[in-house]
Backbone as CSV, one residue per row, in Angstrom:
resi,resn,N_x,N_y,N_z,CA_x,CA_y,CA_z,C_x,C_y,C_z
1,UNK,0.848,-1.165,0.000,0.000,0.000,0.000,0.902,1.239,0.000
2,UNK,0.635,2.138,-0.934,1.464,3.334,-1.089,0.681,4.587,-0.714
3,UNK,1.278,5.426,0.131,0.607,6.692,0.453,0.654,7.635,-0.747
4,UNK,-0.355,8.493,-0.847,-0.422,9.526,-1.873,-0.335,10.860,-1.154
5,UNK,0.527,11.764,-1.663,0.778,13.045,-1.023,0.311,14.198,-1.902
6,UNK,-0.105,15.291,-1.276,-0.486,16.493,-2.022,0.726,17.403,-2.197
7,UNK,0.497,18.586,-2.718,1.601,19.513,-3.007,2.277,20.055,-1.755
8,UNK,1.706,19.788,-0.586,2.310,20.200,0.677,2.999,19.034,1.388
9,UNK,2.973,17.847,0.767,3.593,16.672,1.375,2.716,15.960,2.379
10,UNK,1.418,16.316,2.437,0.488,15.669,3.378,-0.127,14.425,2.740
11,UNK,-0.330,13.404,3.546,-0.958,12.174,3.061,-2.430,12.446,2.793
12,UNK,-2.865,12.208,1.555,-4.249,12.480,1.169,-4.995,11.232,0.716
13,UNK,-4.299,10.122,0.615,-4.948,8.895,0.182,-3.946,7.757,0.092
14,UNK,-4.429,6.678,-0.503,-3.619,5.462,-0.606,-3.841,4.825,-1.969
15,UNK,-2.789,4.199,-2.495,-2.873,3.426,-3.729,-2.585,1.982,-3.378
16,UNK,-3.518,1.104,-3.751,-3.335,-0.315,-3.475,-3.929,-1.114,-4.623
17,UNK,-3.102,-1.935,-5.252,-3.534,-2.795,-6.365,-4.258,-2.011,-7.455
18,UNK,-3.753,-0.840,-7.787,-4.340,-0.045,-8.863,-5.592,0.717,-8.486
19,UNK,-5.957,0.708,-7.203,-7.139,1.423,-6.731,-6.696,2.557,-5.814
20,UNK,-7.261,3.744,-6.034,-6.962,4.903,-5.195,-8.077,5.051,-4.158
21,UNK,-7.664,5.064,-2.885,-8.584,5.220,-1.762,-8.364,6.603,-1.155
22,UNK,-9.435,7.204,-0.636,-9.273,8.470,0.075,-8.936,8.188,1.536
23,UNK,-8.807,9.229,2.325,-8.455,9.061,3.742,-9.546,8.354,4.538
24,UNK,-10.766,8.320,3.994,-11.874,7.645,4.672,-12.019,6.194,4.229
25,UNK,-11.023,5.689,3.492,-10.966,4.304,3.012,-11.979,3.992,1.918
26,UNK,-12.491,5.013,1.227,-13.440,4.810,0.129,-12.679,4.702,-1.190
27,UNK,-13.116,3.779,-2.044,-12.538,3.646,-3.385,-12.954,4.864,-4.192
28,UNK,-12.003,5.623,-4.701,-12.332,6.850,-5.416,-11.935,6.819,-6.882
29,UNK,-10.844,6.101,-7.204,-10.363,6.083,-8.582,-9.595,4.788,-8.807
30,UNK,-9.316,4.513,-10.069,-8.495,3.358,-10.396,-7.553,3.724,-11.530
31,UNK,-6.503,2.921,-11.653,-5.492,3.163,-12.680,-5.547,2.017,-13.682
32,UNK,-5.585,2.388,-14.938,-5.545,1.411,-16.026,-4.586,1.942,-17.082
33,UNK,-3.514,1.200,-17.342,-2.508,1.595,-18.338,-2.006,3.016,-18.100
34,UNK,-1.668,3.334,-16.884,-1.137,4.638,-16.460,-2.153,5.777,-16.519
35,UNK,-3.405,5.493,-16.808,-4.450,6.519,-16.810,-5.271,6.384,-15.535
36,UNK,-5.712,7.520,-14.999,-6.492,7.556,-13.759,-7.951,7.843,-14.127
37,UNK,-8.855,7.020,-13.604,-10.292,7.140,-13.873,-11.064,7.178,-12.558
38,UNK,-12.202,7.882,-12.545,-13.064,7.858,-11.369,-13.656,6.465,-11.213
39,UNK,-13.962,6.117,-9.988,-14.530,4.797,-9.737,-16.022,4.759,-10.046
40,UNK,-16.729,5.850,-9.803,-18.185,5.807,-9.937,-18.661,5.818,-11.387
41,UNK,-17.960,6.505,-12.306,-18.441,6.521,-13.695,-17.324,6.390,-14.727
42,UNK,-16.145,5.988,-14.292,-14.996,5.741,-15.168,-14.626,6.957,-16.009
43,UNK,-14.795,8.144,-15.440,-14.407,9.378,-16.116,-12.887,9.520,-16.057
44,UNK,-12.276,9.877,-17.172,-10.821,10.042,-17.237,-10.406,11.306,-16.491
45,UNK,-9.470,11.156,-15.547,-9.003,12.282,-14.742,-7.621,12.769,-15.140
46,UNK,-6.758,11.850,-15.523,-5.381,12.217,-15.833,-4.521,10.982,-15.956
47,UNK,-3.246,11.131,-15.627,-2.293,10.030,-15.755,-1.406,9.962,-14.521
48,UNK,-0.724,8.841,-14.397,0.321,8.703,-13.384,1.602,8.373,-14.134
49,UNK,2.621,9.211,-13.933,3.913,9.046,-14.602,5.023,9.214,-13.584
50,UNK,5.880,8.218,-13.489,7.018,8.274,-12.567,6.593,8.624,-11.143
51,UNK,5.455,8.100,-10.729,4.980,8.317,-9.369,4.283,9.640,-9.142
52,UNK,4.066,10.425,-10.203,3.373,11.702,-10.077,2.018,11.594,-10.773
53,UNK,0.956,11.946,-10.055,-0.387,11.955,-10.635,-0.606,13.331,-11.229
54,UNK,-0.974,13.349,-12.514,-1.151,14.606,-13.247,-2.568,14.696,-13.795
55,UNK,-3.075,15.914,-13.883,-4.383,16.107,-14.497,-4.235,16.050,-16.016
56,UNK,-5.330,16.270,-16.744,-5.297,16.172,-18.204,-4.465,17.268,-18.853
57,UNK,-4.192,18.326,-18.109,-3.346,19.419,-18.626,-1.864,19.174,-18.339
58,UNK,-1.558,18.051,-17.677,-0.175,17.727,-17.356,0.315,18.318,-16.049
59,UNK,-0.563,19.032,-15.330,-0.177,19.639,-14.053,-0.153,18.590,-12.947
60,UNK,0.782,18.731,-12.024,0.877,17.821,-10.877,-0.342,18.027,-9.978
61,UNK,-0.893,16.931,-9.485,-2.013,17.016,-8.555,-1.678,16.266,-7.258
62,UNK,-0.805,15.247,-7.357,-0.400,14.462,-6.193,0.813,13.626,-6.586
63,UNK,1.423,12.997,-5.585,2.553,12.122,-5.901,2.631,10.981,-4.903
64,UNK,3.328,9.937,-5.322,3.533,8.756,-4.491,4.899,8.837,-3.830
65,UNK,5.088,8.042,-2.816,6.355,7.999,-2.100,7.509,7.696,-3.048
66,UNK,7.275,6.862,-4.057,8.326,6.500,-5.009,8.852,7.709,-5.768
67,UNK,8.060,8.745,-5.903,8.479,9.947,-6.629,9.111,10.979,-5.710
68,UNK,9.137,10.739,-4.407,9.582,11.754,-3.459,11.075,12.059,-3.549
69,UNK,11.839,11.262,-4.317,13.257,11.576,-4.461,13.482,12.662,-5.514
70,UNK,12.424,13.133,-6.160,12.512,14.234,-7.110,12.682,15.522,-6.304
71,UNK,13.754,16.278,-6.510,13.992,17.470,-5.684,12.952,18.572,-5.864
72,UNK,12.136,18.508,-6.903,11.114,19.540,-7.101,9.849,19.252,-6.297
73,UNK,9.768,18.077,-5.703,8.595,17.708,-4.908,8.830,18.036,-3.440
74,UNK,7.760,18.361,-2.701,7.941,18.623,-1.273,8.313,17.343,-0.531
75,UNK,8.982,17.517,0.578,9.327,16.365,1.411,8.041,15.875,2.060
76,UNK,7.719,14.588,1.899,6.457,14.098,2.476,6.508,14.036,3.995
77,UNK,5.336,14.237,4.584,5.213,14.126,6.035,5.397,12.682,6.463
78,UNK,5.517,12.499,7.748,5.550,11.146,8.290,4.205,10.507,7.975
79,UNK,4.234,9.397,7.276,3.007,8.752,6.814,2.297,8.051,7.966
80,UNK,0.971,8.268,8.095,0.225,7.539,9.129,0.166,6.053,8.783
81,UNK,-0.187,5.252,9.747,-0.322,3.814,9.496,-1.379,3.586,8.427
82,UNK,-1.124,2.670,7.492,-2.111,2.414,6.445,-3.407,1.861,7.031
83,UNK,-4.525,2.260,6.448,-5.811,1.778,6.951,-6.078,0.347,6.488
84,UNK,-7.022,-0.281,7.136,-7.509,-1.581,6.664,-8.579,-1.269,5.635
85,UNK,-8.351,-1.718,4.411,-9.221,-1.358,3.296,-10.267,-2.423,3.028
86,UNK,-11.397,-1.982,2.531,-12.431,-2.919,2.119,-12.125,-3.404,0.707
87,UNK,-12.739,-4.467,0.309,-12.573,-4.976,-1.048,-13.338,-4.046,-1.988
88,UNK,-12.662,-3.522,-3.009,-13.347,-2.581,-3.902,-14.395,-3.282,-4.763
89,UNK,-15.413,-2.543,-5.177,-16.382,-3.122,-6.105,-15.706,-3.385,-7.446
90,UNK,-16.372,-4.069,-8.328,-15.761,-4.349,-9.622,-15.458,-3.039,-10.339
91,UNK,-14.351,-3.030,-11.042,-13.889,-1.829,-11.734,-14.748,-1.592,-12.969
92,UNK,-15.257,-0.367,-13.139,-16.038,-0.077,-14.340,-15.145,-0.096,-15.582
93,UNK,-15.750,-0.243,-16.722,-14.999,-0.246,-17.974,-14.815,1.203,-18.418
94,UNK,-13.563,1.655,-18.496,-13.333,3.051,-18.862,-13.446,3.274,-20.362
95,UNK,-13.780,4.494,-20.722,-13.779,4.894,-22.122,-12.337,5.126,-22.555
96,UNK,-12.152,5.371,-23.813,-10.819,5.687,-24.307,-10.376,6.993,-23.653
97,UNK,-9.189,7.004,-23.032,-8.757,8.210,-22.334,-8.481,9.365,-23.288
98,UNK,-8.640,10.569,-22.757,-8.338,11.783,-23.499,-6.830,11.917,-23.676
99,UNK,-6.450,12.715,-24.621,-5.038,13.058,-24.785,-4.635,13.932,-23.594
100,UNK,-3.477,13.666,-23.046,-2.999,14.424,-21.896,-1.857,15.319,-22.352
101,UNK,-1.857,16.544,-21.876,-0.798,17.499,-22.220,0.539,17.013,-21.688
102,UNK,1.631,17.508,-22.247,2.958,17.118,-21.744,3.114,17.433,-20.261
103,UNK,3.963,16.660,-19.612,4.183,16.811,-18.174,4.728,18.189,-17.839
104,UNK,4.219,18.722,-16.754,4.645,20.021,-16.239,5.020,19.835,-14.778
105,UNK,5.886,20.685,-14.271,6.197,20.629,-12.846,5.448,21.695,-12.062
106,UNK,4.466,22.302,-12.698,3.581,23.221,-11.993,2.489,22.402,-11.326
107,UNK,1.972,22.920,-10.227,0.923,22.231,-9.480,-0.434,22.798,-9.836
108,UNK,-1.395,21.925,-9.974,-2.783,22.325,-10.150,-3.266,22.808,-8.776
109,UNK,-3.879,23.991,-8.689,-4.340,24.480,-7.379,-5.584,23.748,-6.867
110,UNK,-6.170,22.897,-7.688,-7.371,22.155,-7.323,-7.082,21.217,-6.159
111,UNK,-7.996,21.128,-5.225,-7.849,20.198,-4.106,-8.058,18.764,-4.601
112,UNK,-7.435,17.816,-3.926,-7.474,16.399,-4.277,-8.911,15.883,-4.394
113,UNK,-9.755,16.226,-3.441,-11.151,15.763,-3.470,-11.872,16.266,-4.736
114,UNK,-11.638,17.503,-5.082,-12.279,18.061,-6.294,-11.744,17.353,-7.540
115,UNK,-10.474,17.052,-7.568,-9.883,16.318,-8.697,-10.549,14.945,-8.843
116,UNK,-10.711,14.245,-7.722,-11.306,12.903,-7.769,-12.766,12.912,-8.206
117,UNK,-13.425,14.026,-8.051,-14.820,14.111,-8.475,-14.957,14.436,-9.961
118,UNK,-13.830,14.728,-10.604,-13.842,14.993,-12.049,-14.176,16.388,-12.337
């Protein structure tokens, strides 16, 4: 289970077996072929590249611990103990993902919860 951090280095969720959970242990998104989709309607949100979750414009929205060695990322906080997760419902079938803009090291000012809602 991998913690997900926001632009301030705070733990905002968890990634486990291709499923993104929020801090309340709810399944919010899933990853398929490096693309991030909402769980409720399989809406394309963005991509994950080198441990950085990006929106469709290529802006950073969050990052994983594996990406924290990038000097442009904030130092992550001490990660809380991982939660006990429920078994996610079956993954919806996503549509063909949108084209994503080239990667940027600018941060999207959108909050994580708003990003997950599409």
